[in-house]
MARTIDO-986105 format. One record per residue (C-alpha): residue number from 1; residue in one letter; y, x, z. Coordinates in steps of 0.2 Angstrom, whole numbers. Example, Ala and Ser with C-alpha at 12.3 -4.5 7.8 and 13.67 -1.06 7.14 Angstrom:
<sites>
 num residuo    yy    xx    zz
   1       A   -22    62    39
   2       S    -5    68    36
</sites>
This chain:
<sites>
 num residuo    yy    xx    zz
   1       M   100    -2   -66
   2       A    89     8   -79
   3       E    75     1   -85
   4       A    55     6   -79
   5       Y    42     6   -93
   6       I    23     6   -93
   7       V    14    20  -105
   8       A    -4    20   -99
   9       A   -17    11   -87
  10       T   -33    15   -84
  11       R   -47    10   -72
  12       T   -65    14   -67
  13       A   -79     3   -70
  14       G   -81    -4   -52
  15       G   -97     1   -42
  16       R  -107    -8   -31
  17       K  -108    -4   -12
  18       G  -123     9   -13
  19       G  -123     8   -31
  20       R  -118    19   -48
  21       L  -103    28   -38
  22       R  -111    31   -21
  23       E  -112    48   -24
  24       W   -93    50   -30
  25       H   -80    59   -18
  26       P   -65    46   -17
  27       A   -51    60   -22
  28       D   -63    67   -37
  29       L   -64    46   -44
  30       A   -46    46   -42
  31       G   -43    65   -48
  32       V   -51    57   -66
  33       V   -39    41   -66
  34       L   -25    54   -65
  35       N   -33    65   -78
  36       E   -35    52   -90
  37       L   -18    45   -88
  38       V   -11    62   -94
  39       D   -23    62  -108
  40       R   -20    48  -115
  41       T     1    48  -116
  42       G    -1    66  -121
  43       V    14    70  -108
  44       D    13    89  -101
  45       P     2    86   -85
  46       A    18    97   -76
  47       A    31    83   -82
  48       V    23    71   -68
  49       E    36    69   -54
  50       D    26    62   -40
  51       V    11    53   -38
  52       V    11    36   -29
  53       M    -7    31   -21
  54       G   -13    17   -13
  55       C   -30    18    -1
  56       V   -30     7    15
  57       M   -45    17    24
  58       Q   -37    33    24
  59       V   -50    40    36
  60       G   -63    53    32
  61       E   -66    57    14
  62       Q   -50    47    12
  63       A   -38    55    25
  64       T   -24    70    24
  65       N   -16    62     9
  66       I   -28    56    -2
  67       A   -15    56   -16
  68       R   -12    74   -14
  69       N   -30    77   -15
  70       A   -34    68   -28
  71       V   -19    79   -38
  72       L   -29    94   -33
  73       A   -45    91   -39
  74       S   -38    84   -55
  75       K   -29    94   -71
  76       L   -12    89   -63
  77       P    -5   106   -56
  78       E     0   113   -41
  79       S    19   108   -42
  80       V    16    90   -44
  81       P    18    80   -28
  82       A    10    67   -20
  83       T    10    52    -7
  84       S    -3    39     1
  85       V     2    21     2
  86       D    -5     8    15
  87       R    -1   -10    11
  88       Q   -16   -15    14
  89       C   -24   -25    -2
  90       G    -8   -23   -10
  91       S    -9    -5    -9
  92       S    -7     1   -28
  93       Q     3   -15   -33
  94       Q    15    -7   -22
  95       A    13    11   -26
  96       L    17     4   -44
  97       Q    33    -4   -39
  98       F    38    13   -28
  99       A    34    21   -43
 100       A    44     9   -55
 101       Q    59     8   -42
 102       A    61    28   -41
 103       V    60    27   -61
 104       M    75    11   -61
 105       S    85    20   -47
 106       G    86    35   -61
 107       T    79    49   -49
 108       M    64    51   -56
 109       D    56    49   -76
 110       V    39    53   -75
 111       V    28    44   -62
 112       I     9    41   -59
 113       A     4    24   -48
 114       S   -14    24   -43
 115       G   -26    18   -34
 116       V   -42    22   -25
 117       E   -56    17   -14
 118       S   -73    20    -9
 119       M   -80     6     1
 120       T   -96    14     0
 121       R   -91    31     8
 122       V   -78    26    16
 123       P   -81     7    24
 124       M   -70    -7    27
 125       G   -63    -5    46
 126       L   -69    11    48
 127       S   -50    19    53
 128       V   -51     5    68
 129       A   -67     5    72
 130       L   -70    25    75
 131       P   -56    28    84
 132       A   -62    11    94
 133       K   -75    20    99
 134       E   -70    35   104
 135       G   -57    26   118
 136       F   -41    29   106
 137       G   -36    10   106
 138       Q   -35    -1    93
 139       P   -18    -7    83
 140       K   -14   -23    90
 141       S    -1   -21   105
 142       P     4   -27   121
 143       R    18   -34   113
 144       M     9   -40    98
 145       E    -1   -47   111
 146       E    13   -57   119
 147       R    18   -63   101
 148       Y     2   -68    95
 149       P    -9   -71   111
 150       H   -27   -72   111
 151       I   -28   -71    92
 152       Q   -40   -60    83
 153       F   -31   -56    65
 154       S   -43   -61    52
 155       Q   -44   -63    33
 156       F   -62   -72    36
 157       M   -53   -84    48
 158       G   -39   -84    37
 159       A   -49   -90    19
 160       E   -57  -104    29
 161       M   -39  -108    36
 162       M   -33  -111    19
 163       A   -47  -120    13
 164       E   -43  -131    27
 165       K   -26  -133    24
 166       Y   -26  -137     5
 167       K   -41  -148     8
 168       L   -53  -138    -3
 169       T   -70  -144    -5
 170       K   -84  -130    -5
 171       D   -89  -138   -22
 172       Q   -71  -133   -28
 173       L   -75  -115   -21
 174       D   -91  -113   -27
 175       E   -85  -118   -45
 176       F   -71  -105   -46
 177       G   -83   -90   -39
 178       Y   -93   -97   -54
 179       N   -80   -96   -66
 180       S   -74   -80   -62
 181       H   -92   -74   -67
 182       Q   -93   -81   -83
 183       R   -76   -77   -88
 184       A   -80   -56   -83
 185       I   -96   -60   -93
 186       A   -87   -64  -107
 187       A   -75   -51  -107
 188       T   -88   -39  -105
 189       Q  -100   -43  -118
 190       G   -83   -47  -131
 191       G   -78   -28  -127
 192       A   -61   -34  -116
 193       F   -63   -21  -105
 194       K   -66    -6  -118
 195       D   -50     3  -119
 196       E   -45    -1  -102
 197       I   -61     7   -93
 198       V   -63    27   -90
 199       G   -79    29   -90
 200       V   -89    42   -78
 201       D  -105    48   -74
 202       G  -115    38   -61
 203       K  -132    38   -54
 204       D  -143    22   -56
 205       A  -155    16   -39
 206       E  -169    29   -44
 207       G  -156    43   -45
 208       N  -154    45   -66
 209       A  -140    51   -72
 210       V  -130    35   -81
 211       R  -115    30   -91
 212       H  -103    20   -78
 213       D   -92    10   -90
 214       V   -98    -9   -86
 215       D   -93   -17   -68
 216       E  -109   -17   -60
 217       G  -104   -33   -48
 218       I  -106   -44   -61
 219       R  -121   -57   -59
 220       F  -128   -59   -78
 221       D  -139   -71   -72
 222       V  -126   -81   -61
 223       S  -129  -101   -59
 224       L  -117  -115   -50
 225       D  -133  -120   -43
 226       G  -136  -102   -36
 227       M  -121   -99   -30
 228       K  -119  -118   -20
 229       G  -136  -112   -13
 230       V  -125   -97    -4
 231       K  -128   -96    15
 232       L  -108  -102    22
 233       L  -100   -86    33
 234       R   -95   -99    45
 235       E  -106  -115    53
 236       G   -94  -130    46
 237       G   -85  -118    34
 238       R   -84  -119    16
 239       I   -84   -99    12
 240       T   -98   -89     7
 241       A  -100   -72     0
 242       A  -102   -78   -16
 243       T   -85   -86   -17
 244       S   -79   -70    -7
 245       S   -74   -54   -17
 246       Q   -87   -41   -20
 247       I   -86   -24    -9
 248       C   -83   -12   -23
 249       D   -79     7   -27
 250       G   -68    13   -39
 251       A   -50    19   -45
 252       S   -36    14   -57
 253       G   -18    19   -61
 254       V    -3    15   -74
 255       M    11    30   -80
 256       I    26    24   -77
 257       V    43    31   -87
 258       S    60    32   -90
 259       E    69    27  -108
 260       K    74    45  -106
 261       A    57    50  -106
 262       L    52    38  -118
 263       K    61    49  -131
 264       E    57    65  -123
 265       H    38    64  -124
 266       N    38    52  -141
 267       L    30    37  -129
 268       T    27    20  -134
 269       P    26     7  -119
 270       M    12    -4  -116
 271       A    26   -15  -105
 272       R    43   -17   -96
 273       I    44   -19   -78
 274       H    54   -35   -79
 275       H    53   -42   -59
 276       L    47   -34   -43
 277       S    46   -42   -23
 278       V    37   -40    -8
 279       I    37   -55     7
 280       G    30   -57    25
 281       H    23   -70    30
 282       D    13   -77    44
 283       P     1   -66    49
 284       V   -12   -79    56
 285       I   -17   -87    40
 286       M   -13   -72    31
 287       L   -19   -74    14
 288       E    -7   -89    11
 289       A     8   -77     8
 290       P     4   -77   -13
 291       L    10   -94   -15
 292       P    29   -94    -9
 293       A    31   -75   -14
 294       T    25   -83   -34
 295       Q    38   -96   -30
 296       R    53   -85   -24
 297       A    49   -73   -38
 298       L    49   -85   -52
 299       K    66   -91   -43
 300       K    72   -72   -44
 301       A    67   -71   -61
 302       G    75   -86   -68
 303       M    58   -92   -73
 304       T    45  -104   -71
 305       A    27  -104   -70
 306       D    27  -111   -90
 307       D    38   -95   -94
 308       I    21   -82   -90
 309       D     8   -79  -102
 310       L    -6   -75   -90
 311       F   -10   -72   -71
 312       E   -17   -61   -60
 313       V   -19   -66   -42
 314       N   -34   -57   -33
 315       E   -48   -66   -30
 316       A   -51   -59    -9
 317       F   -58   -77    -6
 318       A   -59   -91   -21
 319       S   -48  -103    -6
 320       V   -30   -92   -11
 321       P   -34   -95   -30
 322       V   -38  -110   -29
 323       A   -22  -113   -15
 324       W   -12  -104   -27
 325       L   -15  -117   -42
 326       Q   -11  -131   -31
 327       T     6  -125   -25
 328       V    13  -117   -40
 329       G     8  -129   -55
 330       A     3  -115   -67
 331       D   -10  -118   -80
 332       P   -27  -113   -74
 333       D   -34  -106   -93
 334       R   -22   -95   -88
 335       L   -27   -88   -72
 336       N   -39   -73   -71
 337       V   -44   -75   -89
 338       N   -57   -62   -88
 339       G   -64   -66   -72
 340       G   -57   -58   -53
 341       A   -63   -48   -38
 342       I   -77   -62   -36
 343       A   -87   -54   -51
 344       L   -77   -37   -52
 345       G   -76   -32   -37
 346       H   -60   -27   -25
 347       P   -59   -11   -22
 348       L   -46   -15    -9
 349       G   -31     1   -12
 350       A   -35     3   -29
 351       S   -36   -16   -34
 352       G   -17   -18   -38
 353       A   -16    -7   -53
 354       K   -33   -13   -56
 355       L   -28   -30   -60
 356       M   -11   -22   -70
 357       T   -22   -15   -80
 358       T   -31   -29   -85
 359       L   -16   -40   -85
 360       L    -9   -26   -99
 361       Y   -25   -27  -108
 362       A   -26   -46  -110
 363       L    -8   -48  -115
 364       K    -8   -35  -129
 365       K   -28   -45  -134
 366       R   -19   -63  -134
 367       G    -3   -55  -144
 368       K     7   -63  -126
 369       R    23   -58  -117
 370       F    26   -60  -100
 371       G    12   -59   -85
 372       L    13   -60   -66
 373       Q     1   -52   -51
 374       T     0   -56   -35
 375       M   -12   -54   -21
 376       C   -14   -57    -4
 377       E   -11   -43    10
 378       G   -18   -39    28
 379       G    -3   -43    40
 380       G     2   -59    30
 381       L    11   -50    16
 382       A    12   -50    -3
 383       N    17   -42   -20
 384       V    24   -49   -34
 385       T    25   -39   -50
 386       I    31   -48   -68
 387       V    30   -34   -84
 388       E    34   -40  -103
 389       A    23   -33  -113
 390       L    29   -22  -127
</sites>
């Protein structure tokens, strides 16, 4: 089978809800990332054979194939096709895997995988709430109801179920959330994100023009006592807003090419795709899938957790990576070394390619070889991607 290589990766800095990216149309924001990938590689824009873009709320400004609209808002020619992917929070990780599969199959040589989500302009849940309000029904079908009677699929309940099942205490979760901010602060102040972020023009709270190149969600004055004092999301629960991922605006992307394209375009690879897989799991607890998905992926790849130098596990809620560590037995010092979504934000459809971008640059900075990325996804799904830095 042919190899697939990542030759460029970039992301915008995360914007808080109503924050510095609030005036950016998501198609334009995603277009910036597409332009940056072309600029970083020097590849002729016309050589891009497809754009696969993750996006969860495909309604309003993110409707009618946001991927194609992003192409039309970029410097890419009209000849470049594009398609939008929804695998919930793993949408742009799946976009990456689809792009890699196209290259590995030999049918394409240059593909961009990307993601975008403006949670300010297209709020979470809008694709369900708007049709329901107008009398057009809801996603749970009668046959689904027969199979899962009186069950409301909820990521918030899933997070609490994870904490209960794995006997995680609120103190454990608060400490994990605090450490996420501490690592993000250290990474920002140490310049770890400098090369991966493409800066864009933003607006501050007063409407003044500012350069947006620092993740807006990081609480630089965070304290553990402050984390512990945040109100629980549910009475008797263990999860708070401080141990949940932040609502976030952002875009991200990677360019994936064949060995043939490496030579034709004189490209230097950042990494090789070593393994990719996806599983379905219990949709009720919903967020547990990364645990068996990681174990299965490592087995299929002939590896153990000790063979992986760095891990990125999306911090949808603190209970997910903490339970993941407990189950997989990985070294916590190798997990989310530059912080995660609790501090940096979770721009839904953009998070997959965002995490991969951060993982690739972290591997490069540390001179490490293998990285593994996984994330929980609505419906009880999880993607796993293993890369080898080159």
